[in-house]
A tleap script that builds the chain and sets N, CA, C and O, in Angstrom:
source leaprc.protein.ff14SB
mol = sequence {
  NMET LEU ASN LEU ARG PRO ARG SER SER GLU
  ILE VAL ARG CYS LEU ALA PRO ARG ARG GLY
  LEU ARG TYR LEU LEU ASN PRO GLY SER ILE
  GLY GLN PRO ARG ASP GLY ASP PRO ARG ALA
  GLY PHE ALA ILE ALA ASP LEU GLU HIE ASN
  VAL VAL GLU PHE TRP ARG VAL PRO TYR ASP
  ILE PRO ALA VAL GLN SER ARG MET ARG ALA
  ALA ARG LEU PRO GLU ALA LEU GLY ALA ALA
  CALA
}
set mol.1.N position { -71.772 -23.823 2.852 }
set mol.1.CA position { -72.714 -23.350 3.371 }
set mol.1.C position { -73.576 -23.471 3.270 }
set mol.1.O position { -73.748 -24.253 4.206 }
set mol.2.N position { -74.898 -23.303 2.668 }
set mol.2.CA position { -76.343 -22.616 2.059 }
set mol.2.C position { -76.929 -22.622 2.857 }
set mol.2.O position { -77.126 -23.384 3.804 }
set mol.3.N position { -77.578 -20.974 2.264 }
set mol.3.CA position { -79.125 -19.894 3.014 }
set mol.3.C position { -79.925 -20.199 1.682 }
set mol.3.O position { -79.772 -19.770 0.538 }
set mol.4.N position { -81.044 -21.302 2.360 }
set mol.4.CA position { -81.932 -21.825 2.065 }
set mol.4.C position { -83.213 -20.845 2.607 }
set mol.4.O position { -84.364 -21.012 2.202 }
set mol.5.N position { -82.759 -19.606 3.766 }
set mol.5.CA position { -84.060 -19.096 4.005 }
set mol.5.C position { -85.245 -18.175 2.925 }
set mol.5.O position { -84.875 -17.353 2.086 }
set mol.6.N position { -86.842 -18.583 3.218 }
set mol.6.CA position { -87.243 -18.534 2.088 }
set mol.6.C position { -87.176 -16.824 1.967 }
set mol.6.O position { -86.954 -16.169 2.985 }
set mol.7.N position { -87.436 -15.985 0.314 }
set mol.7.CA position { -87.273 -14.892 0.767 }
set mol.7.C position { -88.603 -14.145 1.148 }
set mol.7.O position { -89.594 -14.703 1.622 }
set mol.8.N position { -88.492 -12.900 0.894 }
set mol.8.CA position { -89.393 -12.072 2.053 }
set mol.8.C position { -91.464 -12.824 0.706 }
set mol.8.O position { -92.634 -13.156 0.899 }
set mol.9.N position { -90.419 -12.627 -0.481 }
set mol.9.CA position { -91.714 -12.419 -1.404 }
set mol.9.C position { -91.979 -13.999 -1.357 }
set mol.9.O position { -92.367 -14.401 -2.454 }
set mol.10.N position { -91.838 -15.383 -0.022 }
set mol.10.CA position { -92.193 -16.414 -0.880 }
set mol.10.C position { -92.279 -16.605 0.579 }
set mol.10.O position { -91.988 -15.840 1.498 }
set mol.11.N position { -93.050 -18.588 0.573 }
set mol.11.CA position { -92.840 -18.605 2.965 }
set mol.11.C position { -92.396 -20.073 2.443 }
set mol.11.O position { -92.196 -20.783 3.429 }
set mol.12.N position { -92.191 -20.711 1.337 }
set mol.12.CA position { -91.366 -22.523 1.958 }
set mol.12.C position { -90.349 -22.553 0.487 }
set mol.12.O position { -90.981 -22.419 -0.561 }
set mol.13.N position { -89.057 -22.694 0.386 }
set mol.13.CA position { -88.292 -22.920 0.031 }
set mol.13.C position { -87.639 -25.177 0.638 }
set mol.13.O position { -87.847 -26.016 1.514 }
set mol.14.N position { -86.955 -24.999 -0.473 }
set mol.14.CA position { -86.515 -26.447 -0.385 }
set mol.14.C position { -85.891 -26.819 -0.557 }
set mol.14.O position { -85.829 -26.531 -1.752 }
set mol.15.N position { -84.423 -27.896 -0.236 }
set mol.15.CA position { -84.061 -28.633 -0.428 }
set mol.15.C position { -84.067 -30.622 -0.707 }
set mol.15.O position { -84.789 -31.488 -0.212 }
set mol.16.N position { -82.834 -30.714 -1.775 }
set mol.16.CA position { -82.890 -32.592 -1.928 }
set mol.16.C position { -82.166 -32.554 -1.625 }
set mol.16.O position { -81.341 -31.647 -1.739 }
set mol.17.N position { -82.063 -33.892 -0.870 }
set mol.17.CA position { -80.661 -33.513 0.600 }
set mol.17.C position { -79.840 -35.028 -1.067 }
set mol.17.O position { -80.299 -35.846 -1.865 }
set mol.18.N position { -78.904 -34.639 -0.767 }
set mol.18.CA position { -77.923 -35.788 -1.368 }
set mol.18.C position { -77.622 -36.524 -1.066 }
set mol.18.O position { -77.206 -36.292 0.069 }
set mol.19.N position { -77.359 -38.447 -1.539 }
set mol.19.CA position { -77.150 -39.003 -0.703 }
set mol.19.C position { -75.670 -39.482 -0.748 }
set mol.19.O position { -75.176 -39.885 -1.801 }
set mol.20.N position { -74.893 -39.424 0.552 }
set mol.20.CA position { -73.822 -39.544 0.865 }
set mol.20.C position { -73.897 -38.106 2.019 }
set mol.20.O position { -72.983 -38.247 2.831 }
set mol.21.N position { -74.388 -37.321 2.191 }
set mol.21.CA position { -73.730 -35.640 2.269 }
set mol.21.C position { -75.016 -35.548 3.877 }
set mol.21.O position { -76.181 -35.882 4.089 }
set mol.22.N position { -74.000 -34.957 4.584 }
set mol.22.CA position { -73.614 -35.036 5.888 }
set mol.22.C position { -74.474 -33.250 6.123 }
set mol.22.O position { -73.898 -32.350 5.513 }
set mol.23.N position { -75.855 -32.793 7.022 }
set mol.23.CA position { -76.522 -31.790 7.155 }
set mol.23.C position { -76.888 -31.096 8.666 }
set mol.23.O position { -77.084 -31.582 9.780 }
set mol.24.N position { -76.885 -30.527 8.447 }
set mol.24.CA position { -76.626 -29.603 10.334 }
set mol.24.C position { -78.015 -28.417 9.786 }
set mol.24.O position { -77.794 -27.229 9.548 }
set mol.25.N position { -79.251 -29.001 9.685 }
set mol.25.CA position { -80.531 -28.029 9.321 }
set mol.25.C position { -80.609 -27.072 10.958 }
set mol.25.O position { -80.540 -27.351 12.155 }
set mol.26.N position { -80.758 -26.066 10.266 }
set mol.26.CA position { -80.748 -24.764 10.848 }
set mol.26.C position { -81.955 -23.791 10.562 }
set mol.26.O position { -81.938 -22.565 10.456 }
set mol.27.N position { -83.181 -24.822 10.452 }
set mol.27.CA position { -84.392 -23.645 10.307 }
set mol.27.C position { -84.623 -22.429 10.433 }
set mol.27.O position { -84.829 -21.714 9.452 }
set mol.28.N position { -84.629 -21.953 11.756 }
set mol.28.CA position { -84.936 -20.834 12.514 }
set mol.28.C position { -85.936 -21.182 13.485 }
set mol.28.O position { -86.485 -22.214 13.872 }
set mol.29.N position { -85.972 -20.093 13.713 }
set mol.29.CA position { -87.037 -20.077 15.573 }
set mol.29.C position { -88.569 -18.904 15.008 }
set mol.29.O position { -89.093 -18.485 13.976 }
set mol.30.N position { -88.738 -18.810 16.677 }
set mol.30.CA position { -90.091 -18.268 16.938 }
set mol.30.C position { -89.622 -17.326 17.593 }
set mol.30.O position { -88.865 -17.510 18.547 }
set mol.31.N position { -90.189 -15.587 16.979 }
set mol.31.CA position { -89.476 -14.927 17.653 }
set mol.31.C position { -88.023 -13.992 18.127 }
set mol.31.O position { -87.180 -14.724 18.647 }
set mol.32.N position { -87.742 -12.993 18.062 }
set mol.32.CA position { -86.579 -12.571 17.863 }
set mol.32.C position { -85.534 -13.756 17.025 }
set mol.32.O position { -84.908 -14.800 17.207 }
set mol.33.N position { -85.926 -12.584 15.852 }
set mol.33.CA position { -85.294 -12.661 14.133 }
set mol.33.C position { -83.745 -12.624 14.097 }
set mol.33.O position { -83.225 -11.599 13.656 }
set mol.34.N position { -82.880 -13.741 14.561 }
set mol.34.CA position { -81.371 -12.584 14.105 }
set mol.34.C position { -81.327 -12.249 12.867 }
set mol.34.O position { -80.290 -11.619 12.660 }
set mol.35.N position { -82.215 -12.415 11.561 }
set mol.35.CA position { -81.933 -12.553 10.057 }
set mol.35.C position { -83.068 -11.274 9.921 }
set mol.35.O position { -83.711 -11.572 8.914 }
set mol.36.N position { -83.472 -10.321 10.324 }
set mol.36.CA position { -84.997 -9.251 10.230 }
set mol.36.C position { -85.833 -9.898 10.076 }
set mol.36.O position { -86.943 -9.442 9.804 }
set mol.37.N position { -85.649 -10.888 10.169 }
set mol.37.CA position { -87.384 -11.563 9.378 }
set mol.37.C position { -88.229 -11.927 10.322 }
set mol.37.O position { -87.898 -13.075 10.621 }
set mol.38.N position { -89.201 -11.580 11.011 }
set mol.38.CA position { -90.275 -11.585 11.536 }
set mol.38.C position { -90.870 -12.947 11.465 }
set mol.38.O position { -91.132 -13.202 12.641 }
set mol.39.N position { -91.011 -13.349 11.178 }
set mol.39.CA position { -91.517 -14.183 10.693 }
set mol.39.C position { -91.639 -15.473 10.830 }
set mol.39.O position { -90.766 -15.980 10.125 }
set mol.40.N position { -92.549 -16.678 11.617 }
set mol.40.CA position { -91.357 -17.467 11.664 }
set mol.40.C position { -91.119 -18.501 11.489 }
set mol.40.O position { -92.021 -19.193 11.017 }
set mol.41.N position { -90.004 -19.035 11.729 }
set mol.41.CA position { -89.386 -20.282 10.508 }
set mol.41.C position { -89.114 -21.619 11.412 }
set mol.41.O position { -88.827 -21.795 12.596 }
set mol.42.N position { -89.449 -22.889 9.754 }
set mol.42.CA position { -89.555 -24.171 10.814 }
set mol.42.C position { -89.359 -24.464 9.930 }
set mol.42.O position { -89.426 -23.620 9.036 }
set mol.43.N position { -88.857 -26.342 9.476 }
set mol.43.CA position { -89.002 -27.005 8.616 }
set mol.43.C position { -89.331 -27.853 8.728 }
set mol.43.O position { -89.628 -28.071 9.903 }
set mol.44.N position { -89.616 -29.203 7.625 }
set mol.44.CA position { -90.243 -30.126 7.669 }
set mol.44.C position { -89.686 -31.427 6.766 }
set mol.44.O position { -90.183 -32.034 5.817 }
set mol.45.N position { -88.931 -31.514 7.206 }
set mol.45.CA position { -87.644 -33.019 6.351 }
set mol.45.C position { -89.111 -34.681 6.055 }
set mol.45.O position { -89.863 -35.371 6.742 }
set mol.46.N position { -88.732 -34.529 4.699 }
set mol.46.CA position { -89.066 -35.701 4.163 }
set mol.46.C position { -88.655 -36.217 4.054 }
set mol.46.O position { -88.633 -36.320 2.828 }
set mol.47.N position { -87.497 -37.601 4.823 }
set mol.47.CA position { -86.898 -37.950 4.334 }
set mol.47.C position { -86.860 -39.163 3.582 }
set mol.47.O position { -85.934 -39.481 2.837 }
set mol.48.N position { -88.327 -40.112 3.888 }
set mol.48.CA position { -89.345 -40.799 2.698 }
set mol.48.C position { -89.413 -39.806 1.438 }
set mol.48.O position { -90.007 -40.533 0.643 }
set mol.49.N position { -89.270 -39.073 1.022 }
set mol.49.CA position { -89.291 -38.176 -0.172 }
set mol.49.C position { -88.021 -37.486 -0.195 }
set mol.49.O position { -88.264 -36.400 -0.720 }
set mol.50.N position { -86.618 -37.556 0.139 }
set mol.50.CA position { -86.033 -37.296 -0.275 }
set mol.50.C position { -86.898 -35.558 -0.356 }
set mol.50.O position { -87.640 -35.182 -1.263 }
set mol.51.N position { -86.595 -34.962 0.576 }
set mol.51.CA position { -87.123 -33.378 0.773 }
set mol.51.C position { -87.304 -32.872 2.144 }
set mol.51.O position { -87.964 -33.190 3.133 }
set mol.52.N position { -86.184 -31.663 1.708 }
set mol.52.CA position { -86.649 -30.737 3.198 }
set mol.52.C position { -87.324 -29.811 2.959 }
set mol.52.O position { -87.734 -29.514 1.837 }
set mol.53.N position { -87.520 -29.267 3.897 }
set mol.53.CA position { -89.110 -27.598 2.935 }
set mol.53.C position { -88.605 -26.473 4.322 }
set mol.53.O position { -89.104 -26.458 5.446 }
set mol.54.N position { -87.468 -25.588 3.796 }
set mol.54.CA position { -87.426 -24.494 5.167 }
set mol.54.C position { -89.084 -22.922 5.128 }
set mol.54.O position { -88.923 -21.996 4.333 }
set mol.55.N position { -89.892 -22.928 5.682 }
set mol.55.CA position { -90.932 -22.245 5.737 }
set mol.55.C position { -90.590 -20.992 6.978 }
set mol.55.O position { -89.633 -20.918 7.749 }
set mol.56.N position { -91.608 -20.211 6.836 }
set mol.56.CA position { -91.258 -18.358 6.855 }
set mol.56.C position { -92.971 -18.235 6.317 }
set mol.56.O position { -93.470 -18.278 5.193 }
set mol.57.N position { -93.568 -18.065 7.708 }
set mol.57.CA position { -95.420 -18.032 8.314 }
set mol.57.C position { -94.864 -16.831 9.079 }
set mol.57.O position { -93.837 -16.695 9.744 }
set mol.58.N position { -95.991 -15.899 8.739 }
set mol.58.CA position { -96.452 -14.396 9.703 }
set mol.58.C position { -96.641 -15.112 11.368 }
set mol.58.O position { -96.176 -16.214 11.656 }
set mol.59.N position { -97.297 -14.362 12.196 }
set mol.59.CA position { -97.766 -15.302 12.889 }
set mol.59.C position { -97.953 -14.057 13.682 }
set mol.59.O position { -97.136 -13.235 13.267 }
set mol.60.N position { -98.867 -13.431 14.898 }
set mol.60.CA position { -99.779 -12.472 15.327 }
set mol.60.C position { -99.012 -12.235 16.893 }
set mol.60.O position { -99.256 -12.562 18.054 }
set mol.61.N position { -97.887 -11.421 16.122 }
set mol.61.CA position { -96.430 -10.734 16.993 }
set mol.61.C position { -97.360 -9.253 18.521 }
set mol.61.O position { -96.918 -8.724 19.542 }
set mol.62.N position { -98.487 -9.200 17.903 }
set mol.62.CA position { -98.851 -8.262 19.405 }
set mol.62.C position { -99.633 -9.020 20.325 }
set mol.62.O position { -99.906 -8.650 21.467 }
set mol.63.N position { -99.921 -9.895 19.894 }
set mol.63.CA position { -100.782 -11.591 20.806 }
set mol.63.C position { -100.496 -11.722 20.955 }
set mol.63.O position { -101.283 -12.104 21.820 }
set mol.64.N position { -98.983 -12.269 21.495 }
set mol.64.CA position { -97.917 -12.967 21.872 }
set mol.64.C position { -97.584 -12.665 22.619 }
set mol.64.O position { -97.599 -13.154 23.748 }
set mol.65.N position { -96.692 -10.706 21.813 }
set mol.65.CA position { -96.325 -10.370 23.744 }
set mol.65.C position { -97.423 -10.819 24.749 }
set mol.65.O position { -97.543 -11.665 25.635 }
set mol.66.N position { -98.233 -9.747 24.124 }
set mol.66.CA position { -99.415 -9.738 25.328 }
set mol.66.C position { -99.687 -10.656 26.094 }
set mol.66.O position { -99.310 -10.535 27.259 }
set mol.67.N position { -100.414 -11.848 25.700 }
set mol.67.CA position { -99.399 -13.417 25.934 }
set mol.67.C position { -98.373 -13.439 26.944 }
set mol.67.O position { -98.658 -13.747 28.101 }
set mol.68.N position { -97.405 -13.189 26.658 }
set mol.68.CA position { -95.994 -13.181 27.050 }
set mol.68.C position { -95.734 -12.518 28.880 }
set mol.68.O position { -95.066 -12.986 29.802 }
set mol.69.N position { -97.032 -10.655 28.752 }
set mol.69.CA position { -96.953 -10.356 30.036 }
set mol.69.C position { -98.077 -10.639 31.188 }
set mol.69.O position { -97.878 -10.419 32.382 }
set mol.70.N position { -99.440 -11.224 30.575 }
set mol.70.CA position { -99.954 -12.310 31.156 }
set mol.70.C position { -100.071 -13.069 32.268 }
set mol.70.O position { -100.675 -13.192 33.334 }
set mol.71.N position { -98.643 -13.855 31.067 }
set mol.71.CA position { -97.493 -15.544 31.552 }
set mol.71.C position { -96.705 -13.746 32.588 }
set mol.71.O position { -96.204 -14.441 33.472 }
set mol.72.N position { -96.495 -12.952 32.827 }
set mol.72.CA position { -95.177 -12.135 33.804 }
set mol.72.C position { -93.921 -12.834 33.190 }
set mol.72.O position { -92.989 -12.883 33.993 }
set mol.73.N position { -93.591 -13.539 31.635 }
set mol.73.CA position { -92.615 -13.726 31.393 }
set mol.73.C position { -91.486 -12.239 30.904 }
set mol.73.O position { -92.013 -11.698 29.931 }
set mol.74.N position { -89.989 -11.404 31.362 }
set mol.74.CA position { -89.463 -11.048 31.116 }
set mol.74.C position { -90.289 -10.069 29.971 }
set mol.74.O position { -91.032 -10.388 29.043 }
set mol.75.N position { -89.842 -8.788 30.441 }
set mol.75.CA position { -90.051 -7.975 29.501 }
set mol.75.C position { -89.028 -7.717 28.163 }
set mol.75.O position { -89.072 -6.874 27.267 }
set mol.76.N position { -88.428 -8.430 28.344 }
set mol.76.CA position { -87.146 -8.149 27.019 }
set mol.76.C position { -87.869 -8.927 25.922 }
set mol.76.O position { -87.854 -8.516 24.761 }
set mol.77.N position { -88.773 -10.529 26.429 }
set mol.77.CA position { -88.423 -11.514 26.119 }
set mol.77.C position { -89.729 -11.163 25.010 }
set mol.77.O position { -89.153 -11.417 23.952 }
set mol.78.N position { -90.697 -10.868 24.739 }
set mol.78.CA position { -91.187 -9.999 24.190 }
set mol.78.C position { -90.955 -8.357 23.455 }
set mol.78.O position { -92.002 -7.712 23.521 }
set mol.79.N position { -90.173 -7.840 23.002 }
set mol.79.CA position { -90.075 -6.679 22.976 }
set mol.79.C position { -90.385 -6.314 21.488 }
set mol.79.O position { -89.450 -6.972 21.033 }
set mol.80.N position { -90.901 -5.841 20.508 }
set mol.80.CA position { -90.549 -5.759 19.330 }
set mol.80.C position { -89.851 -5.880 18.348 }
set mol.80.O position { -88.919 -5.112 18.107 }
set mol.81.N position { -90.366 -7.428 17.191 }
set mol.81.CA position { -88.994 -6.922 16.786 }
set mol.81.C position { -88.266 -6.137 15.895 }
set mol.81.O position { -87.043 -6.047 16.008 }
savepdb mol mol.pdb
quit
C-alpha cells in the first residue's frame, strides 16, 4: 500500500502510475477525517499526462458547521474535528 497523503507542510503529493499495474485510489474526503488531518482531501487524475495528484487544502470548518446547523442536518455530522 502506498501512502501518498500530503504531509502537514504540503498541499499536494503526486503519483506517476506505471503501465500494466492497476490502482485503487482513495484520496480522502471532506469532513470527519479518519487520519486526523482536518483539511479537505481530493485527487486529480490526469491520465493523458500519467500523473495523479493527491491534494489537501484548508477550508472554513466553522462556516460549514454553521450551514449544516442551518440546514438542520444531524448534529453529529457537524462535530468539530
